[in-house]
C-alpha positions as CSV (number, residue, x, y, z in Angstrom):
1,M,126.4,174.1,-9.0
2,K,124.0,171.9,-11.0
3,S,122.5,170.7,-7.7
4,L,122.0,174.3,-6.5
5,I,120.3,175.3,-9.7
6,S,118.1,172.3,-9.6
7,L,117.0,173.1,-6.1
8,G,116.2,176.7,-7.1
9,L,114.1,175.5,-10.0
10,M,112.2,173.1,-7.8
11,I,111.4,175.9,-5.4
12,L,110.2,178.1,-8.2
13,L,108.0,175.4,-9.7
14,C,106.6,174.4,-6.4
15,S,105.8,178.0,-5.7
16,I,103.9,178.4,-9.0
17,S,101.9,175.2,-8.4
18,A,101.0,176.5,-4.9
19,L,99.1,179.3,-6.5
20,A,96.1,177.0,-7.1
21,Q,95.9,176.2,-3.4
22,V,94.6,179.6,-2.3
23,E,92.6,179.8,0.9
24,P,89.6,182.2,1.2
25,G,90.3,185.6,2.7
26,S,88.5,188.7,4.1
27,F,86.0,191.2,2.8
28,G,87.7,194.0,0.9
29,I,86.6,197.5,-0.2
30,Y,88.1,200.3,-2.3
31,N,91.1,200.6,0.1
32,E,92.3,197.2,-0.9
33,A,92.1,198.1,-4.6
34,L,94.8,200.7,-3.9
35,L,96.7,198.5,-1.6
36,F,97.2,195.7,-4.2
37,S,97.8,198.2,-7.1
38,R,100.5,200.2,-5.4
39,T,103.4,197.9,-5.8
40,N,107.2,198.3,-5.3
41,P,109.6,197.3,-8.1
42,G,112.1,195.8,-5.6
43,G,114.3,193.2,-7.1
44,T,117.8,192.1,-6.5
45,A,120.2,193.9,-4.0
46,R,121.9,195.5,-7.0
47,I,118.6,197.1,-8.2
48,Q,117.5,198.0,-4.7
49,G,120.8,199.7,-4.2
50,I,120.2,202.1,-7.1
51,G,116.7,203.0,-6.1
52,G,114.9,200.4,-8.3
53,S,115.8,202.3,-11.4
54,H,116.5,199.8,-14.2
55,I,114.0,200.2,-17.1
56,A,116.9,201.1,-19.4
57,L,119.7,199.3,-17.6
58,G,119.3,195.6,-18.3
59,G,121.5,192.7,-17.4
60,D,119.8,191.9,-14.1
61,I,117.2,189.2,-13.4
62,S,114.9,192.0,-12.0
63,S,114.3,193.0,-15.6
64,A,112.0,190.0,-16.0
65,N,109.5,191.9,-13.8
66,S,109.9,195.5,-15.1
67,N,111.3,195.4,-18.6
68,P,112.0,192.0,-20.1
69,A,114.1,193.6,-22.9
70,G,116.9,193.9,-20.3
71,L,117.3,190.1,-20.4
72,G,118.8,190.6,-23.9
73,F,122.0,192.0,-22.3
74,F,122.9,188.7,-20.6
75,N,126.0,186.8,-21.9
76,N,125.8,184.0,-19.4
77,S,123.2,181.9,-17.7
78,V,122.7,182.9,-14.1
79,F,121.0,181.6,-11.0
80,S,120.5,184.1,-8.1
81,F,118.5,184.5,-4.9
82,T,117.9,187.5,-2.6
83,P,117.0,187.0,1.1
84,S,116.1,190.2,3.0
85,F,115.4,191.4,6.5
86,N,112.8,194.1,7.1
87,F,112.8,196.3,10.3
88,H,109.5,198.2,10.6
89,E,108.8,201.1,13.0
90,S,105.7,203.2,13.5
91,D,105.2,206.4,15.5
92,T,101.6,207.2,16.2
93,Q,100.0,210.4,17.4
94,F,96.5,210.1,18.8
95,R,94.6,212.6,21.0
96,G,97.9,214.2,22.1
97,N,99.7,210.9,23.0
98,S,102.6,209.3,21.1
99,T,103.2,205.6,20.7
100,N,106.1,203.7,19.1
101,T,105.8,200.2,17.7
102,F,108.4,197.8,16.2
103,K,107.9,194.8,13.9
104,N,110.5,192.7,12.0
105,N,110.3,190.0,9.4
106,F,112.5,187.8,7.1
107,N,111.6,187.0,3.5
108,I,112.9,186.0,0.1
109,N,112.7,189.1,-2.0
110,N,113.8,187.7,-5.4
111,M,114.9,184.4,-6.8
112,G,115.2,183.0,-10.3
113,V,117.2,181.6,-13.2
114,V,118.2,183.0,-16.6
115,F,119.0,180.6,-19.5
116,N,121.2,182.4,-22.0
117,S,121.4,181.5,-25.7
118,T,123.2,184.4,-27.3
119,K,125.5,183.9,-30.2
120,R,129.3,184.0,-29.8
121,D,131.2,187.0,-31.2
122,I,132.5,184.9,-34.1
123,E,129.0,183.9,-35.2
124,S,127.5,186.0,-37.9
125,G,124.0,187.5,-38.1
126,K,122.4,190.6,-36.6
127,F,120.0,188.7,-34.4
128,R,122.3,187.8,-31.5
129,G,119.8,185.5,-29.6
130,G,118.5,186.2,-26.2
131,S,117.7,184.8,-22.7
132,F,114.7,183.1,-21.1
133,S,114.0,183.7,-17.4
134,L,111.9,182.0,-14.7
135,S,111.8,184.1,-11.5
136,F,109.7,185.4,-8.7
137,Q,109.8,188.8,-6.9
138,R,108.3,190.3,-3.8
139,I,106.4,193.4,-5.0
140,N,104.5,194.3,-1.9
141,D,105.2,194.0,1.8
142,F,102.2,194.1,4.1
143,H,104.0,193.6,7.4
144,N,103.2,196.5,9.8
145,E,101.9,197.3,13.2
146,F,100.9,200.4,15.2
147,N,99.2,201.1,18.5
148,F,97.3,204.2,19.7
149,E,95.9,205.5,23.0
150,G,94.4,208.7,24.3
151,F,91.4,210.2,26.3
152,S,88.5,211.4,24.2
153,N,87.2,214.9,24.8
154,D,84.4,214.9,22.2
155,N,82.9,211.5,21.2
156,S,82.8,207.8,21.5
157,I,82.3,204.9,19.1
158,I,78.8,204.7,20.6
159,D,78.1,208.0,18.8
160,S,78.9,206.2,15.6
161,F,76.5,203.4,16.5
162,I,73.7,205.9,17.2
163,E,74.3,207.8,14.0
164,T,74.4,204.7,11.8
165,A,71.3,203.2,13.5
166,G,69.4,206.4,12.7
167,V,65.7,205.8,13.0
168,T,65.9,202.1,11.9
169,N,63.5,199.7,13.7
170,P,65.5,197.6,16.2
171,G,64.5,194.5,14.4
172,N,66.1,195.7,11.2
173,L,69.4,196.7,12.6
174,S,72.5,194.9,11.4
175,G,76.2,194.6,12.0
176,Q,77.8,196.2,15.0
177,E,74.8,198.5,15.5
178,A,72.6,195.4,16.1
179,I,75.1,194.1,18.6
180,A,75.4,197.5,20.3
181,Y,71.6,197.4,20.7
182,D,71.7,193.8,22.1
183,H,74.4,194.9,24.5
184,F,72.2,197.9,25.8
185,L,74.8,200.4,24.6
186,I,72.1,202.1,22.5
187,D,68.3,202.1,22.8
188,L,65.3,203.9,21.4
189,A,65.0,207.3,23.0
190,D,62.6,210.3,23.0
191,Y,64.3,213.7,22.6
192,D,61.1,215.8,22.3
193,L,60.7,216.7,25.9
194,P,63.5,219.2,26.9
195,T,63.1,218.5,30.6
196,S,63.4,214.7,30.3
197,E,66.4,212.5,29.8
198,P,66.7,209.8,27.2
199,Y,67.9,207.6,30.1
200,Y,67.8,207.7,33.8
201,I,69.2,205.5,36.5
202,E,67.4,204.6,39.8
203,D,69.3,204.5,43.1
204,N,69.1,200.7,43.0
205,G,71.2,200.7,39.8
206,V,68.5,199.9,37.3
207,I,68.9,201.7,34.0
208,Y,65.7,202.9,32.3
209,P,65.3,204.2,28.8
210,N,62.8,207.1,29.2
211,P,59.8,206.4,26.9
212,G,58.7,210.1,27.2
213,D,55.6,210.5,25.1
214,G,56.2,207.2,23.4
215,V,57.3,208.8,20.1
216,Y,61.0,207.8,19.4
217,E,63.1,210.1,17.3
218,G,66.2,207.8,17.2
219,Y,68.6,206.1,19.5
220,G,70.3,207.3,22.7
221,S,72.9,205.9,25.1
222,P,73.3,205.7,28.9
223,F,76.6,207.6,28.4
224,G,74.8,210.8,27.2
225,R,72.5,211.5,30.1
226,E,71.4,215.1,30.2
227,S,71.5,215.6,34.0
228,N,75.3,215.2,33.9
229,P,78.0,216.2,31.4
230,S,78.5,213.5,28.7
231,S,80.6,210.5,29.8
232,L,83.6,210.0,27.6
233,P,86.2,207.2,27.6
234,R,89.8,206.5,27.2
235,Q,90.3,205.0,23.7
236,S,93.1,202.6,22.6
237,G,93.8,200.0,20.0
238,S,96.2,198.4,17.6
239,V,96.3,197.5,13.9
240,R,98.5,194.6,12.8
241,S,99.0,193.4,9.3
242,R,101.1,190.8,7.6
243,G,101.5,189.1,4.3
244,A,103.0,189.9,0.9
245,Q,102.3,190.2,-2.8
246,Y,104.6,188.2,-5.1
247,Q,104.9,188.0,-8.9
248,W,106.1,185.0,-10.8
249,N,107.6,185.9,-14.1
250,I,108.1,183.9,-17.3
251,S,110.0,186.2,-19.6
252,Y,112.2,186.4,-22.7
253,G,114.5,189.1,-23.9
254,A,116.4,189.3,-27.2
255,N,119.3,191.2,-28.7
256,Y,119.3,192.6,-32.3
257,D,122.7,193.8,-33.5
258,D,123.7,195.0,-30.0
259,L,121.5,198.0,-30.8
260,F,117.9,197.1,-30.3
261,Y,116.7,194.9,-27.4
262,F,113.1,193.7,-27.0
263,G,111.3,191.4,-24.7
264,G,108.0,190.3,-23.1
265,G,106.8,188.3,-20.2
266,L,103.8,186.8,-18.4
267,G,103.4,187.7,-14.7
268,I,101.4,185.6,-12.2
269,Q,100.7,187.3,-8.9
270,S,99.9,185.8,-5.5
271,I,98.3,187.9,-2.7
272,S,98.2,187.0,0.9
273,Y,97.1,189.7,3.3
274,T,95.9,189.6,6.9
275,R,94.8,192.5,9.1
276,E,93.8,192.3,12.7
277,R,92.5,195.3,14.6
278,T,91.5,195.9,18.2
279,F,89.6,198.9,19.5
280,I,88.9,199.5,23.2
281,E,87.0,202.1,25.2
282,D,87.3,202.1,29.0
283,Q,87.8,204.4,32.0
284,F,84.6,206.4,31.2
285,A,84.5,209.7,33.0
286,F,82.5,212.9,33.1
287,E,83.9,216.3,32.1
288,D,84.5,217.2,35.8
289,G,86.8,214.2,36.1
290,S,84.4,212.0,38.2
291,I,84.3,208.4,37.2
292,D,81.3,207.0,35.3
293,D,81.3,203.4,36.7
294,L,78.5,202.1,34.4
295,I,80.9,200.1,32.2
296,N,84.3,198.6,32.6
297,E,85.3,198.1,29.0
298,L,83.9,198.0,25.4
299,R,86.1,196.0,23.0
300,I,85.9,195.1,19.3
301,D,88.4,192.7,17.7
302,D,88.1,192.3,14.0
303,R,90.0,190.3,11.4
304,L,90.3,190.6,7.6
305,R,92.0,188.1,5.4
306,I,92.5,188.2,1.6
307,N,94.1,185.7,-0.6
308,G,94.1,185.5,-4.4
309,I,95.9,185.2,-7.7
310,G,96.3,187.6,-10.6
311,I,97.8,187.7,-14.1
312,N,99.4,190.4,-16.3
313,A,101.8,190.8,-19.2
314,T,104.8,193.0,-19.7
315,A,106.5,194.2,-22.9
316,G,109.5,196.5,-23.4
317,V,112.3,197.7,-25.5
318,I,115.8,199.2,-24.9
319,V,117.7,201.1,-27.6
320,R,121.4,201.7,-27.4
321,P,122.1,204.3,-30.1
322,V,125.7,204.9,-28.8
323,D,127.8,202.9,-26.3
324,F,127.3,205.3,-23.5
325,L,123.5,205.7,-23.7
326,R,120.5,203.4,-23.3
327,V,116.9,204.4,-23.6
328,G,114.2,202.1,-22.3
329,L,110.4,201.8,-22.5
330,S,108.1,199.3,-20.7
331,Y,104.4,198.7,-20.5
332,V,102.7,196.5,-17.9
333,T,99.1,195.6,-18.7
334,P,96.4,195.9,-16.1
335,T,96.6,193.0,-13.6
336,F,93.4,190.9,-13.4
337,S,93.1,189.3,-9.9
338,S,90.6,186.9,-8.4
339,L,90.4,187.5,-4.6
340,N,88.8,185.4,-1.9
341,E,88.0,187.0,1.4
342,E,86.9,186.3,5.0
343,S,86.1,188.7,7.8
344,D,84.6,188.5,11.3
345,Y,84.7,190.3,14.6
346,L,84.2,189.8,18.3
347,F,82.2,192.5,20.2
348,T,82.6,192.4,24.0
349,T,80.9,194.8,26.5
350,N,81.9,194.4,30.1
351,W,79.3,196.2,32.3
352,N,79.7,197.0,36.0
353,S,77.7,194.1,37.5
354,S,76.2,196.4,40.1
355,Y,73.8,197.7,37.4
356,S,70.9,196.2,35.6
357,Y,68.7,197.2,32.7
358,D,64.9,197.5,32.4
359,V,63.6,195.9,29.2
360,G,59.9,196.4,29.0
361,G,59.4,196.0,32.7
362,E,61.8,193.0,33.0
363,V,65.0,193.9,34.9
364,I,68.1,192.1,33.4
365,G,71.4,191.9,35.4
366,L,74.4,193.3,33.5
367,G,77.9,191.9,33.3
368,E,80.1,190.8,30.5
369,I,78.3,190.3,27.2
370,S,80.1,188.9,24.2
371,D,79.0,188.3,20.6
372,Q,80.9,186.7,17.7
373,S,79.8,187.9,14.3
374,D,79.1,185.5,11.5
375,L,82.0,184.7,9.2
376,I,81.6,186.7,6.0
377,I,83.0,184.9,3.0
378,S,83.1,186.8,-0.4
379,N,84.8,186.7,-3.8
380,Y,85.5,189.5,-6.1
381,S,87.7,190.5,-9.0
382,L,90.1,193.4,-9.2
383,R,91.5,195.1,-12.2
384,S,94.6,197.0,-11.2
385,P,95.8,199.8,-13.4
386,S,98.4,199.5,-16.1
387,K,101.9,201.0,-15.8
388,L,104.0,202.9,-18.4
389,S,107.7,203.4,-17.6
390,M,110.5,205.2,-19.4
391,G,114.2,205.2,-18.5
392,L,117.6,206.5,-19.4
393,A,121.0,205.1,-18.5
394,F,124.3,206.9,-19.0
395,F,127.5,204.9,-18.9
396,L,130.7,206.5,-17.7
397,G,133.1,204.2,-19.6
398,K,134.0,201.4,-17.3
399,S,133.7,203.5,-14.2
400,G,130.0,203.1,-13.7
401,F,126.7,204.5,-14.7
402,L,123.8,206.9,-13.8
403,T,120.2,205.8,-14.5
404,G,116.7,207.2,-14.0
405,D,113.1,206.0,-14.5
406,V,109.7,207.7,-14.8
407,E,106.6,205.6,-14.2
408,F,103.0,206.7,-14.9
409,V,100.1,205.0,-13.1
410,D,96.4,206.1,-12.9
411,Y,95.0,204.5,-9.8
412,S,91.5,205.8,-10.6
413,N,91.4,203.2,-13.4
414,A,91.3,200.3,-10.8
415,Q,88.0,198.5,-10.9
416,L,86.2,196.0,-8.7
417,K,83.6,193.4,-9.8
418,S,81.7,190.8,-7.7
419,N,78.7,188.5,-7.9
420,D,78.5,188.3,-4.1
421,F,77.9,192.0,-3.2
422,S,77.5,195.4,-4.9
423,V,80.7,197.2,-5.7
424,T,79.1,200.3,-7.2
425,A,79.9,202.5,-4.2
426,D,83.4,201.2,-4.1
427,N,84.1,201.8,-7.8
428,R,82.7,205.3,-7.3
429,S,85.0,205.9,-4.4
430,I,88.0,204.7,-6.6
431,N,87.1,207.3,-9.2
432,N,86.6,210.1,-6.8
433,L,89.4,209.4,-4.3
434,Y,92.4,208.3,-6.5
435,K,94.3,210.0,-9.3
436,S,97.1,209.4,-11.8
437,T,100.6,209.7,-10.5
438,T,104.2,210.1,-11.8
439,N,106.7,208.0,-9.9
440,L,110.4,208.7,-10.0
441,R,113.5,206.5,-9.5
442,L,117.1,207.5,-9.7
443,G,120.4,205.7,-9.1
444,G,124.0,205.2,-9.9
445,E,126.9,202.8,-9.6
446,F,130.6,203.4,-9.3
447,R,133.0,200.6,-10.3
448,F,136.4,200.0,-8.8
449,D,138.1,196.8,-10.0
450,I,135.9,193.9,-8.8
451,F,133.9,196.1,-6.3
452,R,130.7,198.1,-6.9
453,F,129.4,201.1,-4.9
454,R,125.7,202.1,-5.4
455,A,123.2,204.7,-4.3
456,G,119.6,205.5,-5.2
457,Y,116.4,207.3,-4.5
458,S,112.8,206.6,-5.4
459,Y,109.5,208.5,-5.0
460,Q,106.0,207.1,-5.3
461,A,103.7,210.0,-5.5
462,D,100.5,210.5,-3.4
463,P,97.7,208.6,-5.2
464,Y,94.8,210.6,-3.4
465,T,93.0,213.5,-5.0
466,N,92.3,215.3,-1.7
467,T,93.9,214.4,1.6
468,N,95.1,216.0,4.8
469,I,98.5,214.4,4.6
470,D,101.1,213.5,2.0
471,H,100.7,209.7,1.2
472,S,103.8,209.5,-0.9
473,I,106.4,206.8,-0.3
474,R,110.1,207.9,-0.2
475,R,113.1,205.5,-0.4
476,I,116.8,206.2,0.0
477,S,119.2,203.3,-0.7
478,G,122.8,202.4,-0.9
479,G,124.8,199.2,-1.6
480,I,128.0,197.5,-2.4
481,G,128.9,194.6,-4.7
482,Y,131.6,192.1,-5.3
483,R,131.8,190.5,-8.8
484,V,134.2,187.9,-10.2
485,R,134.0,185.5,-13.2
486,D,131.8,182.8,-11.8
487,Y,129.7,184.4,-9.0
488,Y,128.8,187.7,-7.4
489,V,127.5,189.0,-4.1
490,D,125.5,192.3,-3.6
491,L,124.3,194.0,-0.5
492,A,121.7,196.8,-0.3
493,V,120.2,198.8,2.5
494,T,117.0,200.8,1.8
495,S,115.3,203.3,4.1
496,T,111.5,203.8,3.4
497,K,109.3,206.5,4.9
498,S,105.5,207.1,4.5
499,D,102.6,208.7,6.5
500,A,99.1,207.5,7.0
501,L,95.9,208.4,8.9
502,F,93.6,205.9,10.7
503,A,90.1,206.4,12.0
504,P,88.8,203.7,14.4
505,Y,85.2,204.7,13.5
506,N,83.5,207.4,11.3
507,L,81.1,210.2,12.1
508,G,79.0,212.2,9.6
509,D,80.4,215.6,10.7
510,G,84.0,214.5,10.4
511,S,84.7,214.7,14.1
512,E,85.9,211.1,14.5
513,P,89.4,210.7,16.1
514,L,92.3,210.3,13.8
515,A,95.6,208.5,14.5
516,G,98.5,210.0,12.5
517,V,101.0,207.3,11.7
518,K,104.6,207.8,10.6
519,N,105.9,204.6,9.1
520,S,109.6,203.9,8.6
521,S,111.4,200.7,7.6
522,T,114.9,199.6,6.9
523,N,115.4,196.7,4.5
524,V,118.7,194.8,4.3
525,A,118.9,192.6,1.2
526,V,121.7,190.3,0.0
527,T,121.9,188.7,-3.4
528,V,124.1,185.8,-4.3
529,G,124.4,184.9,-8.0
530,F,126.1,182.1,-9.9
531,K,127.0,182.1,-13.5
532,F,127.0,178.9,-15.6
């Protein structure tokens, strides 16, 4: 037993020391502010089985993360660890097509040790001592994947390039618009003459941008020639993410007269998030169904990686006015995180090699053109919003209990700060897009001899002020437990469902395509704990 506990402590201490070895990550915006602020209480299998509701419950190592006052209920020292398996599934609707994707992963959801120092019953004094805890807990799971595919009937990502380029001089274009210009996907065009085309193609396959009267009003594309209906593509892609957000807790909870329990703790968070996206346009065709053979494929692969550390503090109390009732209150300060980011993308255009392009009188043969963007490295700070939680627990003698939590979070209070780039627009978006929410957690446990049977439900409300879908997260859970004098084993199964929208590009009139994603996951967690 001592060897097992020593091994657990070594893993915990090595994990904490690894926080200083953070690699740089990817460029983040206001979306990441919500992603890293919207955490899941998680915890041991016992707590997951009752829907994560334990603000007033106590007696579990998960209390170190949510309400350290709960550590005051321990009468023994404990070491526990919780491995878990996640099974993710995504169903995506895009331009009338449905796509299903699976992704699985294994992780350690919770591990820690509680050192108990409460007084024995024969010892006098109203202060009964308490417990110190060192633990870590997985509070965010970023593993997900979805694919989408469908034929466009209204626009292309090239329309987004044209719109963003506006009337900017070609020499001043930047980002993907500059690459689209270099790949001949967009070019300066004259739209003043109603009888002329922005582009025309000779019989020998040479593409000419029409100079018209020499006055350019913006950019055009070979795929919008006026003598034919617009050429539109098949669109497909994938979004893959991985990583997690953990919190290491150093906490203490105390017991005063078996009536009033209080505690506090320091939380150190680590964030590791990677997202890889692919977007493809191919099989360009006219409205009459005839094939536009100018281009074989347009493909953009982008990568975003974010790593960092954060710190917060938690304080809480639990009052037990009568034996069957506990009332809990917990406050988590804003989390102050320092994040490092990296991002880049690969832009590939595969033209039909039968065509060529006229550039100021010089005819250039077309084929595959590929450009790798510069690696963008940035640093910024994130202040995640504070959380206030209240809970009740009703005990049914020795037969079990019912418990419920209410959590208040205002996501519009998140704030970004950076010396590398301006975050003014991102902070404005945070204030305009996000709102305060009330999250609910309910659960119960029935006891039969050495066995425990549990069920729970949790609801994380939609944090958006105005949206086309419900972004809430719903969880239903159940579990069983086996407890004897020296050790215990708990099992929990949690089903999680949520919805999301994804746009591969944006257009000013809101006509960009949207992929509707229904996410569902099943988490199976097992906790093994030893008393000493």
